[in-house]
C-alpha positions in Angstrom: 1.4 -59.8 -232.2 0.5 -58.3 -228.9 4.1 -58.7 -227.7 5.4 -56.8 -230.7 2.8 -54.0 -230.2 3.7 -53.7 -226.5 7.4 -53.5 -227.4 6.7 -50.9 -230.0 4.7 -48.9 -227.5 7.5 -49.0 -225.0 10.0 -47.8 -227.6 7.8 -45.0 -228.7 7.1 -43.8 -225.2 10.8 -43.9 -224.4 11.6 -41.6 -227.3 8.8 -39.2 -227.0 8.7 -38.7 -223.2 11.2 -35.9 -222.5 12.9 -35.6 -219.1 12.1 -31.9 -219.1 9.4 -30.1 -220.9 10.5 -27.7 -223.6 6.9 -26.3 -224.1 6.5 -22.6 -224.1 5.7 -21.2 -220.6 3.4 -18.2 -220.4 2.7 -16.0 -217.3 0.9 -12.7 -216.9 0.1 -12.5 -220.6 3.7 -13.0 -221.9 6.2 -15.8 -222.6 8.7 -16.6 -219.8 12.2 -17.8 -220.7 14.9 -19.6 -218.7 16.8 -17.3 -216.4 14.1 -14.7 -216.3 13.3 -13.4 -212.8 10.6 -10.9 -213.7 9.4 -8.3 -216.1 9.3 -4.5 -215.8 7.9 -1.4 -217.5 8.3 2.3 -216.9 5.8 5.0 -216.1 7.5 7.4 -218.6 10.1 7.3 -221.3 13.5 6.9 -219.8 17.1 6.3 -220.9 19.0 3.2 -219.7 22.7 2.5 -219.8 25.2 -0.4 -220.0 28.9 -0.4 -219.4 30.9 -1.8 -222.3 34.0 -4.0 -222.0 36.3 -1.0 -223.0 35.0 1.1 -220.2 32.6 3.3 -222.3 28.9 3.4 -221.8 26.0 2.8 -224.2 22.4 4.0 -223.8 19.0 3.4 -225.3 15.6 5.0 -224.7 12.8 2.8 -223.5 9.2 3.7 -224.0 6.6 3.9 -221.2 4.3 0.9 -220.8 6.6 -1.4 -222.9 7.5 -4.5 -221.0 11.1 -5.8 -220.7 12.4 -9.1 -219.3 14.4 -8.9 -216.1 17.1 -11.5 -215.6 19.4 -11.0 -212.6 18.6 -8.8 -209.7 21.3 -7.2 -207.5 20.6 -5.9 -204.0 23.3 -4.1 -202.0 23.6 -0.9 -199.9 19.8 -0.8 -199.6 19.5 -0.4 -203.4 18.0 -2.7 -206.0 19.2 -3.1 -209.6 17.4 -4.9 -212.5 19.4 -6.5 -215.3 17.8 -6.4 -218.7 19.1 -8.3 -221.8 22.3 -7.1 -223.6 23.8 -5.9 -220.3 21.5 -2.9 -219.5 21.0 -2.3 -215.8 18.3 -0.2 -214.2 18.1 1.0 -210.6 14.7 0.6 -208.9 12.9 3.9 -208.6 9.4 5.3 -208.7 9.6 5.2 -212.5 10.1 1.4 -212.6 7.2 -1.0 -212.3 8.5 -4.5 -211.6 6.6 -7.8 -211.5 8.2 -11.0 -210.1 7.8 -14.3 -211.9 6.8 -16.9 -209.3 9.9 -18.9 -208.2 8.1 -22.2 -209.0 7.7 -21.2 -212.6 11.3 -20.1 -212.8 12.5 -23.4 -211.4 10.5 -25.4 -214.0 13.1 -24.6 -216.6 15.8 -26.5 -214.7 16.4 -30.3 -214.5 18.0 -30.0 -211.0 17.6 -26.4 -209.8 19.9 -24.9 -207.1 18.5 -22.0 -205.1 21.1 -19.5 -204.1 20.6 -16.3 -202.0 21.7 -13.5 -204.3 20.9 -10.5 -202.0 24.2 -9.2 -200.8 22.5 -7.9 -197.7 21.1 -11.4 -196.9 17.5 -12.2 -196.6 15.0 -14.0 -194.3 12.5 -16.8 -194.5 9.1 -15.5 -193.3 6.4 -17.6 -191.6 3.1 -16.6 -193.1 5.0 -14.0 -195.1 5.3 -11.6 -192.1 7.2 -13.3 -189.2 10.9 -13.6 -189.8 12.0 -17.1 -188.9 15.4 -17.9 -190.5 18.3 -15.6 -191.4 19.8 -16.5 -194.8 23.2 -15.2 -195.8 24.4 -14.1 -199.2 25.5 -17.0 -201.3 23.7 -19.6 -199.1 22.5 -22.7 -201.0 19.0 -23.7 -200.0 18.6 -27.4 -200.7 17.3 -30.7 -199.4 20.0 -32.0 -197.1 20.5 -34.2 -194.0 23.9 -34.0 -192.3 24.3 -36.7 -189.7 24.7 -35.5 -186.1 24.1 -31.9 -187.2 21.1 -30.6 -189.1 18.6 -31.2 -191.9 17.0 -28.8 -194.4 14.3 -28.9 -197.1 13.0 -26.7 -199.9 9.5 -26.9 -201.2 6.9 -24.7 -202.9 3.6 -23.4 -201.5 1.4 -21.3 -203.7 4.3 -20.7 -206.1 6.6 -19.4 -203.4 9.9 -21.1 -202.4 9.8 -22.2 -198.8 12.7 -23.3 -196.6 12.7 -25.7 -193.6 15.6 -26.0 -191.3 16.1 -28.2 -188.2 18.9 -29.0 -185.9 19.3 -32.7 -185.0 17.9 -32.0 -181.6 15.1 -29.5 -181.4 12.1 -28.3 -183.4 12.5 -27.1 -187.0 11.5 -23.7 -188.4 10.3 -22.8 -191.9 9.2 -19.8 -193.9 8.8 -18.4 -197.4 11.7 -16.7 -199.2 11.4 -13.6 -201.4 12.0 -14.9 -204.9 13.8 -11.7 -205.9 16.5 -12.6 -203.4 17.1 -16.0 -205.1 19.1 -16.9 -208.1 18.4 -20.3 -209.7 21.3 -22.2 -211.2 21.5 -25.7 -212.7 23.1 -28.4 -210.5 25.6 -30.8 -212.1 26.2 -34.2 -210.6 29.9 -35.0 -209.9 31.9 -37.9 -208.6 32.5 -38.3 -204.9 36.2 -38.7 -205.0 39.0 -36.9 -203.1 40.5 -33.7 -204.2 43.4 -31.4 -203.2 43.4 -27.6 -203.5 46.1 -26.3 -205.9 46.6 -23.0 -204.0 45.8 -21.4 -200.6 42.1 -20.8 -200.6 38.9 -20.5 -198.6 36.0 -22.9 -198.1 32.8 -20.9 -198.8 29.4 -21.5 -197.2 27.7 -21.1 -200.7 28.6 -21.4 -204.4 28.9 -17.7 -205.0 31.8 -15.3 -205.1 31.7 -13.2 -202.0 29.9 -15.8 -199.9 31.1 -16.1 -196.3 34.3 -18.1 -195.6 34.0 -21.1 -193.2 36.3 -21.2 -190.2 38.2 -24.4 -189.4 40.5 -25.6 -186.7 44.1 -26.6 -187.8 45.8 -29.3 -185.7 47.1 -28.0 -182.5 50.8 -28.2 -181.5 52.7 -28.2 -178.3 53.0 -24.4 -178.6 49.3 -23.8 -179.0 47.8 -23.1 -175.6 44.4 -22.6 -177.3 43.9 -25.7 -179.4 40.6 -24.3 -180.8 42.1 -21.4 -182.8 40.3 -20.6 -186.0 41.5 -20.1 -189.6 39.8 -19.0 -192.8 42.5 -20.2 -195.3 43.1 -23.8 -196.2 46.7 -24.2 -197.4 47.8 -25.7 -200.7 47.5 -29.5 -200.7 44.6 -29.6 -198.3 42.3 -32.6 -199.0 38.6 -32.6 -199.5 36.0 -35.2 -200.4 33.5 -34.3 -203.1 29.9 -34.5 -202.1 28.8 -35.1 -205.7 27.4 -31.7 -206.6 28.7 -28.8 -208.7 26.8 -25.4 -208.8 27.9 -22.2 -210.5 31.4 -23.5 -211.0 31.8 -24.5 -207.3 32.2 -28.1 -206.1 30.4 -29.0 -202.8 33.0 -30.6 -200.6 33.7 -31.8 -197.1 37.0 -31.2 -195.4 38.8 -34.0 -193.6 37.8 -32.3 -190.3 34.1 -32.2 -191.2 33.5 -28.7 -192.5 31.1 -28.6 -195.5 31.2 -25.9 -198.1 32.0 -24.9 -201.6 35.3 -24.4 -203.5 35.9 -23.2 -207.0 36.1 -26.3 -209.2 39.2 -24.9 -211.1 41.2 -24.8 -207.8 40.8 -28.5 -207.1 42.5 -31.5 -208.7 41.8 -35.2 -208.1 44.4 -36.9 -205.7 46.3 -39.9 -206.9 48.3 -42.6 -205.1 51.9 -41.2 -204.9 53.4 -44.4 -203.5 54.0 -46.0 -200.2 55.2 -44.3 -197.0 56.1 -45.5 -193.5 54.8 -44.4 -190.2 57.6 -42.7 -188.3 56.0 -43.0 -184.8 52.8 -44.2 -183.3 49.8 -42.0 -184.3 46.0 -42.0 -184.6 44.8 -41.7 -188.2 41.5 -39.8 -188.4 38.9 -40.3 -191.1 36.7 -37.6 -192.6 35.0 -35.6 -189.8 37.0 -37.8 -187.4 34.1 -40.3 -187.3 36.5 -43.1 -188.0 40.0 -43.6 -186.4 42.7 -46.2 -186.7 45.8 -46.7 -184.5 49.0 -46.8 -186.6 52.4 -47.9 -185.2 55.9 -47.2 -186.2 56.9 -49.1 -189.4 53.3 -49.5 -190.6 53.1 -49.1 -194.4 50.4 -46.7 -195.9 49.6 -45.2 -199.3 50.3 -41.4 -199.6 48.1 -39.0 -201.6 48.6 -35.4 -200.7 49.7 -33.1 -197.8 49.6 -29.5 -196.6 51.8 -27.9 -194.0 49.8 -29.6 -191.2 48.5 -33.0 -192.4 48.9 -35.7 -194.9 46.1 -37.7 -196.7 46.8 -41.5 -196.6 45.0 -44.7 -197.4 44.9 -47.6 -195.0 43.2 -50.8 -196.2 41.4 -48.8 -199.0 40.0 -46.1 -196.6 41.2 -42.5 -196.4 42.6 -40.9 -193.3 44.7 -37.9 -192.2 47.7 -37.9 -189.9 50.2 -35.2 -189.0 52.6 -34.5 -191.9 55.6 -35.3 -189.8 54.4 -38.8 -189.0 55.2 -39.9 -192.5 58.6 -41.2 -193.7 59.7 -42.0 -197.2 62.2 -44.6 -195.9 61.8 -47.2 -193.1 62.3 -45.3 -189.8 64.7 -46.2 -187.1 63.7 -48.3 -184.1 61.9 -46.6 -181.2 64.3 -44.9 -178.7 64.4 -46.4 -175.2 64.2 -43.9 -172.3 66.9 -44.8 -169.7 66.2 -42.0 -167.2 63.4 -39.8 -166.2 64.9 -38.0 -163.2 65.6 -34.2 -163.3 69.3 -33.3 -163.6 71.0 -31.2 -161.0 70.8 -28.0 -163.0 67.0 -28.0 -163.1 65.9 -25.6 -160.3 62.4 -24.5 -161.5 59.6 -25.3 -163.8 57.1 -22.7 -165.0 53.7 -23.7 -166.5 51.0 -21.7 -168.2 47.3 -22.7 -167.9 43.9 -21.1 -168.2 44.3 -19.8 -164.7 47.6 -18.1 -165.4 51.2 -19.0 -164.6 52.5 -21.3 -161.9 56.1 -21.7 -160.9 57.4 -24.9 -159.2 60.8 -24.5 -157.4 63.1 -27.3 -156.4 63.0 -28.0 -152.7 64.7 -31.4 -152.7 66.5 -33.7 -155.1 63.4 -34.9 -156.9 60.7 -32.6 -155.4 59.4 -29.3 -156.7 56.9 -27.1 -154.9 54.6 -24.1 -155.9 52.3 -22.0 -153.9 49.0 -23.3 -152.5 50.3 -26.9 -152.0 51.0 -27.6 -155.7 53.9 -29.9 -156.2 55.9 -32.2 -158.6 57.8 -35.3 -157.6 60.0 -37.8 -159.5 60.8 -41.4 -158.6 62.4 -44.4 -160.3 62.2 -48.1 -159.3 63.4 -51.2 -161.0 60.0 -51.6 -162.6 58.9 -48.1 -163.5 59.5 -44.3 -163.8 57.0 -42.4 -161.7 56.0 -38.7 -162.2 53.4 -37.0 -159.9 52.0 -33.6 -160.4 49.4 -32.0 -158.1 47.9 -35.3 -157.0 47.9 -37.1 -160.4 50.6 -39.9 -160.6 51.9 -41.4 -163.8 53.8 -44.7 -163.7 55.7 -45.6 -166.9 56.6 -49.3 -167.1 60.2 -50.1 -168.0 61.6 -50.5 -170.5 60.1 -47.1 -171.5 59.6 -47.3 -175.3 56.6 -47.2 -177.7 53.8 -49.4 -176.5 55.0 -49.4 -172.8 52.1 -49.4 -170.3 51.3 -46.2 -168.3 49.2 -46.3 -165.1 47.5 -43.0 -164.2 46.2 -42.6 -160.6 44.2 -39.7 -159.2 42.9 -40.4 -155.7 41.1 -43.7 -155.8 40.6 -43.6 -159.6 43.0 -45.4 -161.8 43.2 -46.0 -165.5 45.7 -47.5 -167.9 47.2 -46.1 -171.1 50.3 -46.6 -173.2 53.2 -44.8 -174.9 51.9 -43.9 -178.3 55.1 -42.4 -179.6 58.6 -41.3 -178.7 59.6 -38.3 -180.8 63.3 -37.9 -181.5 63.1 -34.1 -181.1 60.4 -31.5 -180.5 60.7 -27.7 -180.2 58.2 -25.9 -177.9 58.0 -22.5 -176.3 60.3 -23.7 -173.5 63.0 -25.0 -175.8 64.0 -28.1 -177.8 63.7 -31.5 -176.2 64.8 -35.0 -177.2 63.0 -38.3 -176.9 59.6 -36.8 -176.1 57.1 -39.3 -174.8 53.6 -39.0 -176.2 50.9 -40.9 -174.3 47.5 -42.3 -175.3 46.1 -39.8 -172.7 47.1 -37.0 -175.1 50.1 -35.7 -173.0 53.7 -35.1 -173.7 56.6 -35.8 -171.3 60.3 -34.9 -171.6 62.9 -37.1 -169.8 64.6 -35.0 -167.2 61.8 -32.5 -167.0 58.5 -34.2 -166.8 55.2 -32.9 -168.2 55.6 -30.7 -171.3 52.0 -30.3 -172.2 48.5 -31.6 -171.7 45.0 -30.2 -172.3 45.4 -27.6 -169.4 49.1 -27.0 -168.9 52.1 -26.0 -171.1 55.7 -25.8 -169.8 56.9 -22.3 -170.8 60.3 -22.1 -169.2 62.7 -23.8 -166.7 
C-alpha cells in the first residue's frame, strides 16, 4: 500500500509542479506582466501619439496621475523614449514620471532569459553603482560563458539589480551593476550544435540585435597579400559556422571556422549536408574550428565535401570538420605530383626585386648563379647530384632530389639547422610578379619558383624581376 501511495505522490508532484510559475506578480502596488520594463504617469494631462502602418498618426489624451505600463525603452542621440501598449511612444520630459521594474522581477517571467544591451549609445557596468568598470556596446549579450583560452563572464543579481562579471583568461576580473533600463530581456531558445552555411554575404554580429557591431575576421592570406592580417566585415556566401546551441531574438549564436564568436540571423543560415567525396589536389593542412586541431592531407586523399566560399571549403575527415583552401579540392582524382628538374636561374633573369616591411630591395645579377643587393644582401643558387640549393641573406635551403611532394628540405642559418619537407607543388600560381609554374610550397610556409627562387615568405614578396 505504501508503494502505491508513494508512486501516486510522485505522479501528482510531477503534474502539479510547474517549470515556471504563472502566479500573478505585483510590484509597487500594481500587477507586472511579461515584457514590462516599468510604469509611468504624467504630471499633467498630455496627448501621446503613435505612427500607423499607413504613415498616418493616431493620438490619445492621457490623464495626470494615471499609471501606464512601459514595455520597450529606446535611447539614442541623448534622448529616451518609452513605448506604451498599442504602439504609443512618449519622449522622456519633465512631464513624465517613470519608475523602473527591478530587472530581477522582469527576468522571473522567462524560462531562460537573455540580457541584451538595448541602449544605442551603449552603457556601462558600475561598481558600487558609481564607478564605471565595464563598457557595454549596443546589442551585447550578457551571459554566463567561458571561452577557452580567451575569457569568462557571468551574470547575477544583487538587490534586484543585474550585475555583470568579466575576466580575461589571464588577469583579474571586473564587475558592476547595469542600469536595467538599458537592458532588454528576451527568451533564449536551445538549438542544435550542428554546422551551417550562410545563404548570402552577411556580417557576424557581436550581439543578437539589428545594428549591433559587426565582428572583424581575417580571410586566408594569398601570395599577393603582403599584410596577412587584413580585416574584413563581410562573410561571403557559403561560409561555414558551427552553432553554439543558442537562439536569441531570431539570431543564432555561432562560431566561425577561424574562431570568431557572434550572432547571425537564423533565416540566413542553412544546415550543411554531405555533398559527396572530393580529392585533395595537393598537400595541405586542414584546420579545425578556431585552428585548435589540424591534420596533414596529401595529394589523392579522399574527403567529404560540405560547403565552400570564395576562400575555403568545409570538409570532413574521419568524421571531424575542417577547412582547407577552396583550390585544394578536386572533383576528379588529380594528376601525379610534378617533379622539378631544375632550380637554376635562366640567362634572361638579371634582377629580383622584393618587398618587405622595411621597403624594397633589389638583387642584381653579378655572376651566373649569384645576385647581390646593397649592404651585403645576396642570393645564390647551386645544384648537386643530391640536391638543389638556394641561399638568401645567410639562410640556406637544400631541396633533396628528386624534388617532388614529400621531398626533404634542410634549412640552415648560421649554426642552427632544421628540417622540413615539400608540402605541395602547385601547377600554376599568379602573384604580383607574374604567373609561375610548378610552385614549391614548403612546410616552413614559404613558396619557391624554379628558375627564380623565393616567391614569398612571412617577410618577403617577390614583386618584379
